[in-house]
CHARMM internal coordinates of N, CA and C (Angstrom, degrees):
IC EDIT
DIST 1 N 1 CA 1.4114
DIST 1 CA 1 C 1.5851
ANGL 1 N 1 CA 1 C 113.11
DIST 1 C 2 N 1.2711
ANGL 1 CA 1 C 2 N 113.48
DIHE 1 N 1 CA 1 C 2 N -27.41
DIST 2 N 2 CA 1.4925
ANGL 1 C 2 N 2 CA 118.25
DIHE 1 CA 1 C 2 N 2 CA -177.04
DIST 2 CA 2 C 1.6182
ANGL 2 N 2 CA 2 C 107.99
DIHE 1 C 2 N 2 CA 2 C -65.60
DIST 2 C 3 N 1.3503
ANGL 2 CA 2 C 3 N 113.08
DIHE 2 N 2 CA 2 C 3 N -34.93
DIST 3 N 3 CA 1.3850
ANGL 2 C 3 N 3 CA 114.75
DIHE 2 CA 2 C 3 N 3 CA -173.17
DIST 3 CA 3 C 1.5032
ANGL 3 N 3 CA 3 C 111.86
DIHE 2 C 3 N 3 CA 3 C -76.39
DIST 3 C 4 N 1.2896
ANGL 3 CA 3 C 4 N 117.50
DIHE 3 N 3 CA 3 C 4 N -7.06
DIST 4 N 4 CA 1.5628
ANGL 3 C 4 N 4 CA 122.23
DIHE 3 CA 3 C 4 N 4 CA 176.06
DIST 4 CA 4 C 1.5115
ANGL 4 N 4 CA 4 C 110.49
DIHE 3 C 4 N 4 CA 4 C -82.49
DIST 4 C 5 N 1.4144
ANGL 4 CA 4 C 5 N 114.47
DIHE 4 N 4 CA 4 C 5 N -13.93
DIST 5 N 5 CA 1.5300
ANGL 4 C 5 N 5 CA 112.64
DIHE 4 CA 4 C 5 N 5 CA -179.80
DIST 5 CA 5 C 1.5736
ANGL 5 N 5 CA 5 C 110.43
DIHE 4 C 5 N 5 CA 5 C -79.44
DIST 5 C 6 N 1.1897
ANGL 5 CA 5 C 6 N 114.57
DIHE 5 N 5 CA 5 C 6 N 159.28
DIST 6 N 6 CA 1.5006
ANGL 5 C 6 N 6 CA 122.65
DIHE 5 CA 5 C 6 N 6 CA 172.43
DIST 6 CA 6 C 1.5324
ANGL 6 N 6 CA 6 C 106.48
DIHE 5 C 6 N 6 CA 6 C -64.78
DIST 6 C 7 N 1.2842
ANGL 6 CA 6 C 7 N 119.36
DIHE 6 N 6 CA 6 C 7 N 148.02
DIST 7 N 7 CA 1.4061
ANGL 6 C 7 N 7 CA 120.79
DIHE 6 CA 6 C 7 N 7 CA -178.36
DIST 7 CA 7 C 1.5606
ANGL 7 N 7 CA 7 C 113.08
DIHE 6 C 7 N 7 CA 7 C -61.82
DIST 7 C 8 N 1.2537
ANGL 7 CA 7 C 8 N 120.17
DIHE 7 N 7 CA 7 C 8 N -32.75
DIST 8 N 8 CA 1.5019
ANGL 7 C 8 N 8 CA 123.30
DIHE 7 CA 7 C 8 N 8 CA 178.00
DIST 8 CA 8 C 1.5230
ANGL 8 N 8 CA 8 C 112.95
DIHE 7 C 8 N 8 CA 8 C -64.94
DIST 8 C 9 N 1.3882
ANGL 8 CA 8 C 9 N 113.45
DIHE 8 N 8 CA 8 C 9 N -24.28
DIST 9 N 9 CA 1.4816
ANGL 8 C 9 N 9 CA 116.32
DIHE 8 CA 8 C 9 N 9 CA 174.91
DIST 9 CA 9 C 1.4589
ANGL 9 N 9 CA 9 C 113.30
DIHE 8 C 9 N 9 CA 9 C -90.86
DIST 9 C 10 N 1.3678
ANGL 9 CA 9 C 10 N 116.02
DIHE 9 N 9 CA 9 C 10 N -42.52
DIST 10 N 10 CA 1.3626
ANGL 9 C 10 N 10 CA 123.66
DIHE 9 CA 9 C 10 N 10 CA -176.12
DIST 10 CA 10 C 1.5510
ANGL 10 N 10 CA 10 C 115.15
DIHE 9 C 10 N 10 CA 10 C -65.26
DIST 10 C 11 N 1.2495
ANGL 10 CA 10 C 11 N 117.30
DIHE 10 N 10 CA 10 C 11 N -37.13
DIST 11 N 11 CA 1.5187
ANGL 10 C 11 N 11 CA 118.19
DIHE 10 CA 10 C 11 N 11 CA -176.89
DIST 11 CA 11 C 1.5307
ANGL 11 N 11 CA 11 C 111.64
DIHE 10 C 11 N 11 CA 11 C -68.12
DIST 11 C 12 N 1.3948
ANGL 11 CA 11 C 12 N 121.30
DIHE 11 N 11 CA 11 C 12 N -44.71
DIST 12 N 12 CA 1.4078
ANGL 11 C 12 N 12 CA 118.60
DIHE 11 CA 11 C 12 N 12 CA 177.80
DIST 12 CA 12 C 1.5691
ANGL 12 N 12 CA 12 C 114.17
DIHE 11 C 12 N 12 CA 12 C -59.35
DIST 12 C 13 N 1.3833
ANGL 12 CA 12 C 13 N 116.13
DIHE 12 N 12 CA 12 C 13 N -31.28
DIST 13 N 13 CA 1.4257
ANGL 12 C 13 N 13 CA 119.48
DIHE 12 CA 12 C 13 N 13 CA -173.91
DIST 13 CA 13 C 1.4904
ANGL 13 N 13 CA 13 C 105.26
DIHE 12 C 13 N 13 CA 13 C -74.89
DIST 13 C 14 N 1.3946
ANGL 13 CA 13 C 14 N 120.76
DIHE 13 N 13 CA 13 C 14 N -44.78
DIST 14 N 14 CA 1.4884
ANGL 13 C 14 N 14 CA 121.54
DIHE 13 CA 13 C 14 N 14 CA -178.26
DIST 14 CA 14 C 1.4643
ANGL 14 N 14 CA 14 C 107.63
DIHE 13 C 14 N 14 CA 14 C -68.26
DIST 14 C 15 N 1.2463
ANGL 14 CA 14 C 15 N 125.68
DIHE 14 N 14 CA 14 C 15 N -40.41
DIST 15 N 15 CA 1.4273
ANGL 14 C 15 N 15 CA 126.13
DIHE 14 CA 14 C 15 N 15 CA -179.00
DIST 15 CA 15 C 1.5716
ANGL 15 N 15 CA 15 C 108.45
DIHE 14 C 15 N 15 CA 15 C -62.25
DIST 15 C 16 N 1.2836
ANGL 15 CA 15 C 16 N 118.31
DIHE 15 N 15 CA 15 C 16 N -42.32
DIST 16 N 16 CA 1.4913
ANGL 15 C 16 N 16 CA 120.43
DIHE 15 CA 15 C 16 N 16 CA -174.62
DIST 16 CA 16 C 1.5736
ANGL 16 N 16 CA 16 C 111.21
DIHE 15 C 16 N 16 CA 16 C -80.56
DIST 16 C 17 N 1.2442
ANGL 16 CA 16 C 17 N 116.66
DIHE 16 N 16 CA 16 C 17 N -49.39
DIST 17 N 17 CA 1.5452
ANGL 16 C 17 N 17 CA 120.34
DIHE 16 CA 16 C 17 N 17 CA -173.48
DIST 17 CA 17 C 1.4801
ANGL 17 N 17 CA 17 C 113.12
DIHE 16 C 17 N 17 CA 17 C -86.11
DIST 17 C 18 N 1.2998
ANGL 17 CA 17 C 18 N 118.58
DIHE 17 N 17 CA 17 C 18 N -31.58
DIST 18 N 18 CA 1.5067
ANGL 17 C 18 N 18 CA 119.15
DIHE 17 CA 17 C 18 N 18 CA -178.62
DIST 18 CA 18 C 1.5218
ANGL 18 N 18 CA 18 C 112.93
DIHE 17 C 18 N 18 CA 18 C -96.35
DIST 18 C 19 N 1.3925
ANGL 18 CA 18 C 19 N 111.81
DIHE 18 N 18 CA 18 C 19 N -41.97
DIST 19 N 19 CA 1.6117
ANGL 18 C 19 N 19 CA 114.31
DIHE 18 CA 18 C 19 N 19 CA -177.13
DIST 19 CA 19 C 1.5209
ANGL 19 N 19 CA 19 C 108.30
DIHE 18 C 19 N 19 CA 19 C -96.55
DIST 19 C 20 N 1.2448
ANGL 19 CA 19 C 20 N 122.45
DIHE 19 N 19 CA 19 C 20 N -8.15
DIST 20 N 20 CA 1.4665
ANGL 19 C 20 N 20 CA 121.04
DIHE 19 CA 19 C 20 N 20 CA 176.07
DIST 20 CA 20 C 1.5090
ANGL 20 N 20 CA 20 C 119.61
DIHE 19 C 20 N 20 CA 20 C 78.35
DIST 20 C 21 N 1.3854
ANGL 20 CA 20 C 21 N 118.53
DIHE 20 N 20 CA 20 C 21 N 13.96
DIST 21 N 21 CA 1.4026
ANGL 20 C 21 N 21 CA 121.31
DIHE 20 CA 20 C 21 N 21 CA 176.09
DIST 21 CA 21 C 1.4454
ANGL 21 N 21 CA 21 C 117.48
DIHE 20 C 21 N 21 CA 21 C -71.36
DIST 21 C 22 N 1.3196
ANGL 21 CA 21 C 22 N 122.48
DIHE 21 N 21 CA 21 C 22 N 144.37
DIST 22 N 22 CA 1.4149
ANGL 21 C 22 N 22 CA 126.18
DIHE 21 CA 21 C 22 N 22 CA 176.15
DIST 22 CA 22 C 1.5293
ANGL 22 N 22 CA 22 C 111.92
DIHE 21 C 22 N 22 CA 22 C -68.40
DIST 22 C 23 N 1.2420
ANGL 22 CA 22 C 23 N 119.10
DIHE 22 N 22 CA 22 C 23 N 165.28
DIST 23 N 23 CA 1.4444
ANGL 22 C 23 N 23 CA 123.01
DIHE 22 CA 22 C 23 N 23 CA 176.83
DIST 23 CA 23 C 1.5523
ANGL 23 N 23 CA 23 C 108.07
DIHE 22 C 23 N 23 CA 23 C -65.31
DIST 23 C 24 N 1.3100
ANGL 23 CA 23 C 24 N 119.30
DIHE 23 N 23 CA 23 C 24 N -39.17
DIST 24 N 24 CA 1.3761
ANGL 23 C 24 N 24 CA 123.11
DIHE 23 CA 23 C 24 N 24 CA 177.59
DIST 24 CA 24 C 1.5341
ANGL 24 N 24 CA 24 C 114.85
DIHE 23 C 24 N 24 CA 24 C -59.23
DIST 24 C 25 N 1.3901
ANGL 24 CA 24 C 25 N 109.84
DIHE 24 N 24 CA 24 C 25 N -47.24
DIST 25 N 25 CA 1.4690
ANGL 24 C 25 N 25 CA 114.35
DIHE 24 CA 24 C 25 N 25 CA 176.93
DIST 25 CA 25 C 1.5358
ANGL 25 N 25 CA 25 C 112.57
DIHE 24 C 25 N 25 CA 25 C -63.97
DIST 25 C 26 N 1.2495
ANGL 25 CA 25 C 26 N 121.81
DIHE 25 N 25 CA 25 C 26 N -37.30
DIST 26 N 26 CA 1.4215
ANGL 25 C 26 N 26 CA 126.71
DIHE 25 CA 25 C 26 N 26 CA -177.46
DIST 26 CA 26 C 1.5619
ANGL 26 N 26 CA 26 C 107.32
DIHE 25 C 26 N 26 CA 26 C -64.11
DIST 26 C 27 N 1.4387
ANGL 26 CA 26 C 27 N 113.26
DIHE 26 N 26 CA 26 C 27 N -46.66
DIST 27 N 27 CA 1.4111
ANGL 26 C 27 N 27 CA 119.08
DIHE 26 CA 26 C 27 N 27 CA -177.88
DIST 27 CA 27 C 1.5654
ANGL 27 N 27 CA 27 C 108.46
DIHE 26 C 27 N 27 CA 27 C -59.67
DIST 27 C 28 N 1.3236
ANGL 27 CA 27 C 28 N 119.37
DIHE 27 N 27 CA 27 C 28 N -35.91
DIST 28 N 28 CA 1.4705
ANGL 27 C 28 N 28 CA 120.53
DIHE 27 CA 27 C 28 N 28 CA -177.61
DIST 28 CA 28 C 1.6037
ANGL 28 N 28 CA 28 C 110.29
DIHE 27 C 28 N 28 CA 28 C -73.80
DIST 28 C 29 N 1.3437
ANGL 28 CA 28 C 29 N 112.04
DIHE 28 N 28 CA 28 C 29 N -37.38
DIST 29 N 29 CA 1.4519
ANGL 28 C 29 N 29 CA 116.91
DIHE 28 CA 28 C 29 N 29 CA 178.64
DIST 29 CA 29 C 1.5336
ANGL 29 N 29 CA 29 C 111.38
DIHE 28 C 29 N 29 CA 29 C -64.48
DIST 29 C 30 N 1.3811
ANGL 29 CA 29 C 30 N 115.76
DIHE 29 N 29 CA 29 C 30 N -41.10
DIST 30 N 30 CA 1.4482
ANGL 29 C 30 N 30 CA 119.77
DIHE 29 CA 29 C 30 N 30 CA -177.54
DIST 30 CA 30 C 1.5003
ANGL 30 N 30 CA 30 C 114.92
DIHE 29 C 30 N 30 CA 30 C -87.86
DIST 30 C 31 N 1.3783
ANGL 30 CA 30 C 31 N 114.61
DIHE 30 N 30 CA 30 C 31 N -7.85
DIST 31 N 31 CA 1.4983
ANGL 30 C 31 N 31 CA 118.09
DIHE 30 CA 30 C 31 N 31 CA -179.69
DIST 31 CA 31 C 1.5446
ANGL 31 N 31 CA 31 C 108.63
DIHE 30 C 31 N 31 CA 31 C 65.38
DIST 31 C 32 N 1.2536
ANGL 31 CA 31 C 32 N 121.61
DIHE 31 N 31 CA 31 C 32 N 41.04
DIST 32 N 32 CA 1.4564
ANGL 31 C 32 N 32 CA 129.52
DIHE 31 CA 31 C 32 N 32 CA 173.23
DIST 32 CA 32 C 1.5694
ANGL 32 N 32 CA 32 C 112.61
DIHE 31 C 32 N 32 CA 32 C -131.28
DIST 32 C 33 N 1.2829
ANGL 32 CA 32 C 33 N 116.34
DIHE 32 N 32 CA 32 C 33 N 164.02
DIST 33 N 33 CA 1.3992
ANGL 32 C 33 N 33 CA 116.49
DIHE 32 CA 32 C 33 N 33 CA 178.29
DIST 33 CA 33 C 1.4692
ANGL 33 N 33 CA 33 C 111.96
DIHE 32 C 33 N 33 CA 33 C -76.38
DIST 33 C 34 N 1.3662
ANGL 33 CA 33 C 34 N 117.61
DIHE 33 N 33 CA 33 C 34 N 163.00
DIST 34 N 34 CA 1.4185
ANGL 33 C 34 N 34 CA 121.97
DIHE 33 CA 33 C 34 N 34 CA -179.53
DIST 34 CA 34 C 1.5687
ANGL 34 N 34 CA 34 C 109.45
DIHE 33 C 34 N 34 CA 34 C -62.63
DIST 34 C 35 N 1.2919
ANGL 34 CA 34 C 35 N 118.63
DIHE 34 N 34 CA 34 C 35 N -35.86
DIST 35 N 35 CA 1.4220
ANGL 34 C 35 N 35 CA 123.21
DIHE 34 CA 34 C 35 N 35 CA 174.31
DIST 35 CA 35 C 1.4411
ANGL 35 N 35 CA 35 C 115.02
DIHE 34 C 35 N 35 CA 35 C -53.92
DIST 35 C 36 N 1.3894
ANGL 35 CA 35 C 36 N 116.54
DIHE 35 N 35 CA 35 C 36 N -45.49
DIST 36 N 36 CA 1.4667
ANGL 35 C 36 N 36 CA 123.01
DIHE 35 CA 35 C 36 N 36 CA 179.33
DIST 36 CA 36 C 1.5095
ANGL 36 N 36 CA 36 C 107.20
DIHE 35 C 36 N 36 CA 36 C -64.92
DIST 36 C 37 N 1.3552
ANGL 36 CA 36 C 37 N 121.27
DIHE 36 N 36 CA 36 C 37 N -42.78
DIST 37 N 37 CA 1.4976
ANGL 36 C 37 N 37 CA 120.87
DIHE 36 CA 36 C 37 N 37 CA 178.72
DIST 37 CA 37 C 1.4897
ANGL 37 N 37 CA 37 C 109.87
DIHE 36 C 37 N 37 CA 37 C -63.35
DIST 37 C 38 N 1.2675
ANGL 37 CA 37 C 38 N 121.81
DIHE 37 N 37 CA 37 C 38 N -42.52
DIST 38 N 38 CA 1.4437
ANGL 37 C 38 N 38 CA 126.80
DIHE 37 CA 37 C 38 N 38 CA 176.29
DIST 38 CA 38 C 1.6021
ANGL 38 N 38 CA 38 C 111.94
DIHE 37 C 38 N 38 CA 38 C -54.52
DIST 38 C 39 N 1.3508
ANGL 38 CA 38 C 39 N 109.40
DIHE 38 N 38 CA 38 C 39 N -50.33
DIST 39 N 39 CA 1.4304
ANGL 38 C 39 N 39 CA 119.82
DIHE 38 CA 38 C 39 N 39 CA -177.45
DIST 39 CA 39 C 1.5062
ANGL 39 N 39 CA 39 C 110.20
DIHE 38 C 39 N 39 CA 39 C -59.50
DIST 39 C 40 N 1.3478
ANGL 39 CA 39 C 40 N 115.91
DIHE 39 N 39 CA 39 C 40 N -50.32
DIST 40 N 40 CA 1.4825
ANGL 39 C 40 N 40 CA 120.65
DIHE 39 CA 39 C 40 N 40 CA -177.24
DIST 40 CA 40 C 1.4844
ANGL 40 N 40 CA 40 C 111.92
DIHE 39 C 40 N 40 CA 40 C -63.45
DIST 40 C 41 N 1.3920
ANGL 40 CA 40 C 41 N 117.09
DIHE 40 N 40 CA 40 C 41 N -35.40
DIST 41 N 41 CA 1.4690
ANGL 40 C 41 N 41 CA 120.73
DIHE 40 CA 40 C 41 N 41 CA -179.56
DIST 41 CA 41 C 1.5443
ANGL 41 N 41 CA 41 C 105.70
DIHE 40 C 41 N 41 CA 41 C -70.54
DIST 41 C 42 N 1.2925
ANGL 41 CA 41 C 42 N 118.95
DIHE 41 N 41 CA 41 C 42 N -39.39
DIST 42 N 42 CA 1.4950
ANGL 41 C 42 N 42 CA 121.26
DIHE 41 CA 41 C 42 N 42 CA 177.80
DIST 42 CA 42 C 1.5340
ANGL 42 N 42 CA 42 C 109.81
DIHE 41 C 42 N 42 CA 42 C -60.84
DIST 42 C 43 N 1.3407
ANGL 42 CA 42 C 43 N 114.41
DIHE 42 N 42 CA 42 C 43 N -45.91
DIST 43 N 43 CA 1.5112
ANGL 42 C 43 N 43 CA 113.55
DIHE 42 CA 42 C 43 N 43 CA -176.98
DIST 43 CA 43 C 1.5651
ANGL 43 N 43 CA 43 C 107.82
DIHE 42 C 43 N 43 CA 43 C -64.24
DIST 43 C 44 N 1.3504
ANGL 43 CA 43 C 44 N 115.98
DIHE 43 N 43 CA 43 C 44 N -43.33
DIST 44 N 44 CA 1.3933
ANGL 43 C 44 N 44 CA 120.73
DIHE 43 CA 43 C 44 N 44 CA -177.92
DIST 44 CA 44 C 1.6168
ANGL 44 N 44 CA 44 C 115.05
DIHE 43 C 44 N 44 CA 44 C -56.56
DIST 44 C 45 N 1.3977
ANGL 44 CA 44 C 45 N 113.24
DIHE 44 N 44 CA 44 C 45 N -45.50
DIST 45 N 45 CA 1.4500
ANGL 44 C 45 N 45 CA 120.61
DIHE 44 CA 44 C 45 N 45 CA 177.32
DIST 45 CA 45 C 1.5183
ANGL 45 N 45 CA 45 C 109.90
DIHE 44 C 45 N 45 CA 45 C -63.55
DIST 45 C 46 N 1.3214
ANGL 45 CA 45 C 46 N 117.05
DIHE 45 N 45 CA 45 C 46 N -42.57
DIST 46 N 46 CA 1.4524
ANGL 45 C 46 N 46 CA 123.85
DIHE 45 CA 45 C 46 N 46 CA -178.90
DIST 46 CA 46 C 1.6277
ANGL 46 N 46 CA 46 C 107.49
DIHE 45 C 46 N 46 CA 46 C -61.93
DIST 46 C 47 N 1.2648
ANGL 46 CA 46 C 47 N 119.35
DIHE 46 N 46 CA 46 C 47 N -42.92
DIST 47 N 47 CA 1.4370
ANGL 46 C 47 N 47 CA 121.16
DIHE 46 CA 46 C 47 N 47 CA 179.85
DIST 47 CA 47 C 1.5269
ANGL 47 N 47 CA 47 C 109.66
DIHE 46 C 47 N 47 CA 47 C -68.08
DIST 47 C 48 N 1.3477
ANGL 47 CA 47 C 48 N 118.54
DIHE 47 N 47 CA 47 C 48 N -43.53
DIST 48 N 48 CA 1.4336
ANGL 47 C 48 N 48 CA 119.45
DIHE 47 CA 47 C 48 N 48 CA -177.95
DIST 48 CA 48 C 1.5474
ANGL 48 N 48 CA 48 C 108.97
DIHE 47 C 48 N 48 CA 48 C -68.55
DIST 48 C 49 N 1.3364
ANGL 48 CA 48 C 49 N 121.37
DIHE 48 N 48 CA 48 C 49 N -34.81
DIST 49 N 49 CA 1.4473
ANGL 48 C 49 N 49 CA 124.60
DIHE 48 CA 48 C 49 N 49 CA 175.20
DIST 49 CA 49 C 1.4358
ANGL 49 N 49 CA 49 C 111.32
DIHE 48 C 49 N 49 CA 49 C -58.44
DIST 49 C 50 N 1.3842
ANGL 49 CA 49 C 50 N 116.97
DIHE 49 N 49 CA 49 C 50 N -45.80
DIST 50 N 50 CA 1.5386
ANGL 49 C 50 N 50 CA 119.87
DIHE 49 CA 49 C 50 N 50 CA -177.08
DIST 50 CA 50 C 1.4834
ANGL 50 N 50 CA 50 C 108.27
DIHE 49 C 50 N 50 CA 50 C -70.03
DIST 50 C 51 N 1.3402
ANGL 50 CA 50 C 51 N 117.00
DIHE 50 N 50 CA 50 C 51 N -38.94
DIST 51 N 51 CA 1.5086
ANGL 50 C 51 N 51 CA 118.12
DIHE 50 CA 50 C 51 N 51 CA 178.77
DIST 51 CA 51 C 1.5492
ANGL 51 N 51 CA 51 C 109.80
DIHE 50 C 51 N 51 CA 51 C -66.30
DIST 51 C 52 N 1.2482
ANGL 51 CA 51 C 52 N 118.93
DIHE 51 N 51 CA 51 C 52 N -41.51
DIST 52 N 52 CA 1.5063
ANGL 51 C 52 N 52 CA 121.23
DIHE 51 CA 51 C 52 N 52 CA -178.26
DIST 52 CA 52 C 1.4772
ANGL 52 N 52 CA 52 C 109.02
DIHE 51 C 52 N 52 CA 52 C -65.61
DIST 52 C 53 N 1.3108
ANGL 52 CA 52 C 53 N 121.66
DIHE 52 N 52 CA 52 C 53 N -44.99
DIST 53 N 53 CA 1.4211
ANGL 52 C 53 N 53 CA 126.97
DIHE 52 CA 52 C 53 N 53 CA -178.84
DIST 53 CA 53 C 1.5350
ANGL 53 N 53 CA 53 C 110.07
DIHE 52 C 53 N 53 CA 53 C -58.80
DIST 53 C 54 N 1.3762
ANGL 53 CA 53 C 54 N 113.74
DIHE 53 N 53 CA 53 C 54 N -43.69
DIST 54 N 54 CA 1.4063
ANGL 53 C 54 N 54 CA 118.52
DIHE 53 CA 53 C 54 N 54 CA 179.01
DIST 54 CA 54 C 1.5405
ANGL 54 N 54 CA 54 C 111.66
DIHE 53 C 54 N 54 CA 54 C -61.17
DIST 54 C 55 N 1.3022
ANGL 54 CA 54 C 55 N 116.47
DIHE 54 N 54 CA 54 C 55 N -43.19
DIST 55 N 55 CA 1.4111
ANGL 54 C 55 N 55 CA 123.71
DIHE 54 CA 54 C 55 N 55 CA 179.04
DIST 55 CA 55 C 1.5844
ANGL 55 N 55 CA 55 C 110.87
DIHE 54 C 55 N 55 CA 55 C -60.68
DIST 55 C 56 N 1.2764
ANGL 55 CA 55 C 56 N 110.32
DIHE 55 N 55 CA 55 C 56 N -44.51
DIST 56 N 56 CA 1.5332
ANGL 55 C 56 N 56 CA 115.92
DIHE 55 CA 55 C 56 N 56 CA 179.96
DIST 56 CA 56 C 1.5148
ANGL 56 N 56 CA 56 C 111.38
DIHE 55 C 56 N 56 CA 56 C -59.02
DIST 56 C 57 N 1.3555
ANGL 56 CA 56 C 57 N 117.96
DIHE 56 N 56 CA 56 C 57 N -38.92
DIST 57 N 57 CA 1.4186
ANGL 56 C 57 N 57 CA 122.57
DIHE 56 CA 56 C 57 N 57 CA -176.31
DIST 57 CA 57 C 1.5641
ANGL 57 N 57 CA 57 C 109.18
DIHE 56 C 57 N 57 CA 57 C -71.28
DIST 57 C 58 N 1.3315
ANGL 57 CA 57 C 58 N 115.04
DIHE 57 N 57 CA 57 C 58 N -25.73
DIST 58 N 58 CA 1.4347
ANGL 57 C 58 N 58 CA 118.69
DIHE 57 CA 57 C 58 N 58 CA -178.77
DIST 58 CA 58 C 1.5036
ANGL 58 N 58 CA 58 C 112.61
DIHE 57 C 58 N 58 CA 58 C -72.40
DIST 58 C 59 N 1.4303
ANGL 58 CA 58 C 59 N 114.47
DIHE 58 N 58 CA 58 C 59 N -24.66
DIST 59 N 59 CA 1.4672
ANGL 58 C 59 N 59 CA 123.32
DIHE 58 CA 58 C 59 N 59 CA -177.62
DIST 59 CA 59 C 1.4476
ANGL 59 N 59 CA 59 C 107.95
DIHE 58 C 59 N 59 CA 59 C -72.49
END
COOR INIT
IC SEED 1 N 1 CA 1 C
IC BUILD
């Protein structure tokens, strides 16, 4: 499911949840504001939730 996300949304999620970087560190790495990082992560989680719920209904 992660691979279905756009790169701009996938990278912050991976850096935060799998690599353990803070939002501030991610914003510095990606050269964007913390607000942008939060928004991209919100969008990614929302898309994953929708995709997950769709797969659950198919079961």
